[in-house]
C-alpha positions as CSV (number, residue, x, y, z in Angstrom):
1,X,48.5,-27.0,45.1
2,X,50.5,-23.9,43.3
3,X,54.4,-24.0,44.4
4,X,55.1,-20.7,42.9
5,X,55.4,-19.2,46.4
6,X,58.4,-21.2,47.2
7,X,61.0,-19.1,48.4
8,X,64.5,-19.2,46.6
9,X,66.0,-21.2,49.6
10,X,63.4,-24.0,48.7
11,X,64.3,-24.2,45.6
12,X,67.5,-24.2,45.1
13,X,67.3,-27.0,48.0
14,X,64.8,-29.2,46.0
15,X,67.3,-28.4,42.5
16,X,70.0,-29.7,44.2
17,X,68.3,-33.2,46.0
18,X,67.0,-33.8,42.7
19,X,70.3,-33.3,40.5
20,X,72.0,-35.6,43.1
21,X,68.6,-38.0,43.5
22,X,68.8,-38.3,39.3
23,X,72.7,-39.1,39.5
24,X,73.1,-41.7,42.1
25,X,69.3,-43.0,42.9
26,X,69.9,-42.8,46.3
27,X,68.1,-40.8,49.0
28,X,69.6,-37.5,49.8
29,X,70.6,-36.7,53.2
30,X,71.2,-32.4,54.0
31,X,74.6,-32.6,54.7
32,X,75.4,-34.1,51.5
33,X,73.2,-30.8,49.7
34,X,75.3,-29.0,51.9
35,X,79.2,-30.5,51.2
36,X,78.7,-30.9,47.6
37,X,76.4,-27.5,46.7
38,X,78.0,-25.2,48.2
39,X,74.8,-23.2,49.4
40,X,76.5,-21.3,52.2
41,X,73.8,-22.9,54.6
42,X,74.3,-25.6,57.5
43,X,73.7,-28.9,57.4
44,X,71.1,-28.2,59.8
45,X,69.2,-25.3,58.2
46,X,69.2,-27.7,55.3
47,X,67.5,-30.5,57.4
48,X,64.7,-27.9,58.1
49,X,64.5,-26.6,54.8
50,X,63.5,-30.3,53.5
51,X,61.4,-30.5,56.5
52,X,58.9,-28.0,54.9
53,X,59.3,-29.1,51.4
54,X,58.2,-32.6,52.7
55,X,55.2,-31.1,54.3
56,X,54.2,-29.6,50.7
57,X,54.7,-33.1,49.5
58,X,57.5,-32.2,47.3
59,X,59.5,-34.4,48.7
60,X,59.9,-37.9,50.7
61,X,61.5,-40.4,53.3
62,X,61.0,-43.7,51.9
63,X,62.7,-45.2,55.2
64,X,63.2,-44.2,58.6
65,X,67.2,-42.2,59.3
66,X,67.3,-42.2,55.2
67,X,67.4,-39.0,52.9
68,X,64.6,-37.6,51.0
69,X,63.4,-38.3,47.4
70,X,61.5,-36.3,45.1
71,X,58.0,-37.0,44.8
72,X,56.2,-36.8,41.3
73,X,54.8,-33.1,42.6
74,X,58.6,-32.4,42.9
75,X,59.8,-33.3,39.9
76,X,56.6,-31.1,38.3
77,X,57.6,-28.4,40.4
78,X,61.7,-28.8,39.1
79,X,60.3,-29.2,35.5
80,X,57.9,-26.4,35.5
81,X,60.3,-24.0,37.1
82,X,63.9,-25.6,37.8
83,X,64.8,-26.9,34.6
84,X,67.8,-25.4,32.7
85,X,68.0,-27.6,29.2
86,X,71.8,-28.9,29.0
87,X,73.2,-28.5,25.7
88,X,74.4,-31.5,23.3
89,X,77.5,-32.2,22.7
90,X,79.1,-31.9,19.6
91,X,79.2,-35.7,19.5
92,X,75.5,-36.4,20.1
93,X,74.6,-33.8,17.6
94,X,76.4,-35.5,15.3
95,X,75.1,-39.1,16.0
96,X,71.4,-38.0,15.9
97,X,72.4,-36.0,12.5
98,X,73.8,-38.8,10.7
99,X,71.4,-41.6,11.4
100,X,68.4,-39.6,10.3
101,X,70.4,-37.8,7.4
102,X,71.1,-41.4,6.2
103,X,67.7,-43.2,6.1
104,X,66.4,-40.5,3.8
105,X,64.7,-41.7,0.9
106,X,64.9,-45.0,2.8
107,X,60.5,-44.7,4.1
108,X,59.2,-44.1,7.0
109,X,59.4,-46.9,8.4
110,X,62.7,-47.1,8.5
111,X,63.6,-43.4,9.3
112,X,61.6,-44.0,12.4
113,X,63.1,-47.5,13.6
114,X,66.7,-45.8,13.7
115,X,65.4,-42.7,15.0
116,X,63.6,-44.5,18.5
117,X,66.9,-46.6,18.2
118,X,69.4,-43.4,18.4
119,X,66.9,-41.9,20.7
120,X,67.6,-45.4,23.4
121,X,70.8,-45.4,23.1
122,X,71.5,-42.3,23.9
123,X,69.4,-41.1,26.4
124,X,69.8,-44.8,28.1
125,X,66.2,-45.3,27.9
126,X,63.4,-46.4,26.1
127,X,63.3,-44.9,22.4
128,X,59.8,-44.5,20.8
129,X,58.3,-43.0,17.6
130,X,55.1,-43.1,15.7
131,X,54.1,-42.4,12.2
132,X,52.2,-39.2,11.3
133,X,48.4,-39.5,11.3
134,X,47.9,-40.5,8.0
135,X,44.3,-39.4,7.9
136,X,45.2,-35.6,8.6
137,X,47.5,-36.1,5.5
138,X,46.3,-33.8,2.2
139,X,45.7,-35.9,-0.9
140,X,47.8,-35.5,-3.5
141,X,46.5,-38.5,-5.8
142,X,44.7,-41.9,-5.9
143,X,45.9,-44.6,-8.2
144,X,43.9,-48.1,-8.8
145,X,45.9,-50.5,-10.1
146,X,44.0,-54.0,-11.0
147,X,45.8,-57.1,-9.8
148,X,43.6,-60.4,-10.0
149,X,40.4,-60.8,-11.2
150,X,38.0,-59.1,-8.8
151,X,41.1,-57.6,-6.7
152,X,42.4,-53.9,-7.4
153,X,45.4,-52.0,-5.2
154,X,44.7,-48.8,-4.5
155,X,47.1,-46.5,-3.8
156,X,47.0,-43.1,-2.1
157,X,49.6,-40.8,-1.8
158,X,49.4,-37.4,0.5
159,X,51.6,-34.2,-0.3
160,X,54.0,-35.2,2.5
161,X,55.0,-38.1,0.4
162,X,53.5,-40.5,2.5
163,X,51.6,-43.3,0.4
164,X,49.3,-45.9,1.6
165,X,47.7,-48.9,-0.2
166,X,45.0,-51.3,0.3
167,X,44.2,-54.0,-1.2
168,X,39.7,-53.8,-2.3
169,X,37.8,-56.9,-3.1
170,X,35.4,-55.3,-6.1
171,X,32.7,-57.4,-8.5
172,X,34.4,-58.8,-11.0
173,X,31.9,-57.9,-13.4
174,X,33.6,-53.7,-13.1
175,X,35.5,-52.9,-16.5
176,X,38.8,-51.2,-16.4
177,X,37.6,-48.6,-17.8
178,X,35.0,-48.1,-15.4
179,X,37.7,-48.0,-12.7
180,X,39.9,-45.7,-14.9
181,X,36.7,-43.2,-15.2
182,X,36.6,-43.7,-11.3
183,X,40.1,-42.8,-11.1
184,X,39.8,-39.9,-13.1
185,X,36.9,-38.2,-10.7
186,X,38.7,-38.8,-7.7
187,X,42.2,-36.6,-9.1
188,X,39.7,-34.1,-10.2
189,X,37.5,-33.4,-7.0
190,X,39.5,-34.8,-4.3
191,X,43.3,-33.8,-4.2
192,X,43.5,-30.9,-1.8
193,X,41.6,-32.3,1.0
194,X,42.2,-34.2,3.9
195,X,41.6,-37.6,4.0
196,X,39.3,-37.1,7.1
197,X,37.4,-34.4,5.1
198,X,37.2,-36.5,2.1
199,X,35.8,-39.6,4.3
200,X,32.9,-37.3,5.3
201,X,32.1,-35.3,2.3
202,X,32.6,-37.9,-0.1
203,X,28.9,-39.3,-0.5
204,X,27.7,-35.2,-1.8
205,X,31.2,-34.9,-3.4
206,X,30.6,-37.5,-6.0
207,X,26.5,-38.0,-5.9
208,X,26.6,-36.0,-9.7
209,X,29.1,-38.0,-11.6
210,X,27.4,-40.4,-13.1
211,X,29.9,-43.1,-12.1
212,X,28.5,-46.7,-11.8
213,X,26.6,-46.9,-8.2
214,X,28.5,-50.5,-8.0
215,X,31.9,-48.5,-7.5
216,X,29.9,-45.5,-5.6
217,X,28.9,-48.0,-3.0
218,X,32.5,-49.0,-2.2
219,X,33.9,-45.5,-1.7
220,X,31.8,-43.6,-0.7
221,X,31.3,-46.5,2.4
222,X,32.7,-43.9,5.6
223,X,34.5,-46.8,7.5
224,X,36.7,-48.2,3.9
225,X,39.8,-48.4,5.1
226,X,41.3,-45.9,2.6
227,X,40.1,-43.1,4.2
228,X,40.6,-43.8,7.8
229,X,43.5,-43.7,9.6
230,X,46.4,-46.1,8.7
231,X,45.2,-49.3,11.1
232,X,48.6,-50.3,10.6
233,X,50.2,-46.7,12.2
234,X,53.2,-48.1,13.9
235,X,54.7,-47.8,17.4
236,X,58.6,-48.5,17.5
237,X,59.9,-49.0,20.9
238,X,63.7,-49.4,21.5
239,X,65.8,-49.9,24.2
240,X,64.1,-52.4,26.9
241,X,67.3,-53.7,28.1
242,X,67.9,-49.4,29.4
243,X,65.0,-50.3,32.0
244,X,66.2,-53.6,32.9
245,X,69.6,-51.8,33.9
246,X,67.7,-49.1,36.1
247,X,67.8,-49.8,39.6
248,X,64.1,-49.0,39.8
249,X,63.0,-51.6,38.2
250,X,65.2,-54.5,40.1
251,X,61.7,-55.5,41.0
252,X,60.7,-58.2,38.9
253,X,57.0,-57.5,39.1
254,X,57.5,-54.0,38.7
255,X,59.4,-54.7,35.4
256,X,57.2,-56.8,34.2
257,X,54.7,-54.8,34.3
258,X,56.2,-52.3,32.2
259,X,57.6,-55.0,29.6
260,X,53.7,-55.9,29.7
261,X,52.4,-52.5,28.3
262,X,55.7,-52.5,25.9
263,X,54.5,-55.9,24.1
264,X,50.8,-54.8,24.4
265,X,51.8,-51.4,22.5
266,X,48.1,-50.3,21.6
267,X,47.8,-48.4,25.2
268,X,51.2,-47.6,25.1
269,X,50.1,-45.7,21.3
270,X,47.0,-44.1,22.4
271,X,49.1,-42.3,25.7
272,X,51.7,-40.9,23.4
273,X,49.0,-40.1,20.5
274,X,46.9,-38.2,23.1
275,X,49.8,-36.5,24.7
276,X,51.1,-35.3,21.2
277,X,48.4,-32.5,20.8
278,X,50.8,-29.4,21.3
279,X,53.8,-28.0,19.9
280,X,57.0,-28.6,21.6
281,X,58.1,-30.2,24.3
282,X,55.8,-32.6,26.4
283,X,56.9,-34.0,29.9
284,X,54.2,-36.3,31.4
285,X,55.4,-37.6,34.9
286,X,55.2,-40.3,36.8
287,X,51.2,-40.6,38.0
288,X,50.6,-38.2,35.0
289,X,50.3,-41.4,33.1
290,X,46.9,-43.2,33.3
291,X,48.3,-46.4,32.5
292,X,49.1,-48.6,35.5
293,X,51.6,-50.3,34.5
294,X,54.1,-47.5,33.8
295,X,53.0,-44.9,36.8
296,X,56.9,-45.3,37.7
297,X,58.0,-43.8,34.7
298,X,58.4,-40.2,33.0
299,X,57.6,-39.7,29.4
300,X,59.3,-36.7,27.4
301,X,57.4,-36.6,23.7
302,X,57.8,-34.0,20.9
303,X,56.0,-33.7,17.5
304,X,57.8,-33.7,14.2
305,X,56.0,-32.8,10.7
306,X,56.4,-34.5,7.4
307,X,54.7,-32.5,5.2
308,X,51.9,-30.8,7.6
309,X,51.2,-34.3,9.5
310,X,52.8,-35.0,12.5
311,X,53.7,-37.8,14.3
312,X,55.4,-38.3,17.9
313,X,58.9,-39.6,18.8
314,X,60.0,-39.4,22.9
315,X,62.0,-41.1,25.7
316,X,60.3,-43.2,28.1
317,X,62.4,-44.1,31.3
318,X,62.0,-44.1,35.2
319,X,61.1,-40.5,36.9
320,X,64.5,-40.6,38.2
321,X,65.9,-39.6,34.3
322,X,68.1,-36.1,33.8
323,X,65.3,-34.2,32.2
324,X,67.6,-31.3,31.6
325,X,69.4,-33.2,28.7
326,X,66.4,-35.5,27.8
327,X,64.6,-32.0,26.5
328,X,67.7,-30.9,24.6
329,X,67.7,-34.5,23.0
330,X,64.3,-34.8,21.9
331,X,63.8,-31.3,20.9
332,X,67.1,-31.3,18.3
333,X,66.2,-34.8,17.6
334,X,62.8,-33.7,16.1
335,X,63.8,-30.9,14.5
336,X,66.6,-32.5,12.5
337,X,63.3,-35.3,11.5
338,X,61.2,-32.7,10.5
339,X,64.2,-31.2,8.4
340,X,64.9,-34.7,7.1
341,X,61.4,-35.5,6.2
342,X,60.6,-32.0,4.8
343,X,63.8,-32.6,2.4
344,X,63.1,-35.8,1.5
């Protein structure tokens, strides 16, 4: 249903109702809006407007004789048509910059762990971060390091500065010279390609090399862990205590469902990666989440860049979250993280 035809009065009443509900978590009555926001309208006029908004499915009355609260559709209209990003304070911006810049050079996992923590701390929601998709990285170099008989450590470095290593088992009869030759050929033919391209085309690229068939068989296997997405692509989730303190999760059963999703993590990671397809801020509200356990939650996410590879950061909280402020915080954090990773 399209809500572009809402008149100015309906937009203002909806905007003020959502703003007040976000602040208080209490159903909002017409008299509250009339007294607090000084719209120049009587409570009766505002009440009639709220009835119109309720018929449109943008607000609802949780209990008889109670005020109204926003629906997921109401939040969507607010986010798409009425939201005005709230600027960060100097202190908030400085804290984000300090945390991210102080971790430069300490490894992606540490940086992302601290990023999710500062997001959770500043927003009082759940802070989340996911490492970039390693498969999208452009190969810089590959090295083979013998570590024991029949075992070789393969280290794959991509242009963003990220590296992935995996222990491979090879035939004990394979000589170090053969490994060195394989390393030389791979580093002559593959740099500049994404790992995904390498995985899909490696067989034809190495067909005329004259390399040992035993080694070729190992590396041309399209499912070998070197060339697929990092199986340990980690999600950091920080601030569970922030959810527990929210009135929406006073219902223990509802809270247990959310905690279960956070502990299991795989479905949450897949959802965040699915939402990370575009650039800029993406807001997912309530029932727009396909995961049943977090249908009372919203997500504000953004991508960041690490040498051309995209990762995801964001916040998760109840649908009654301060979207105006969270959009600014997530956007600023993503930009700061991109800058830090580009300089590192």
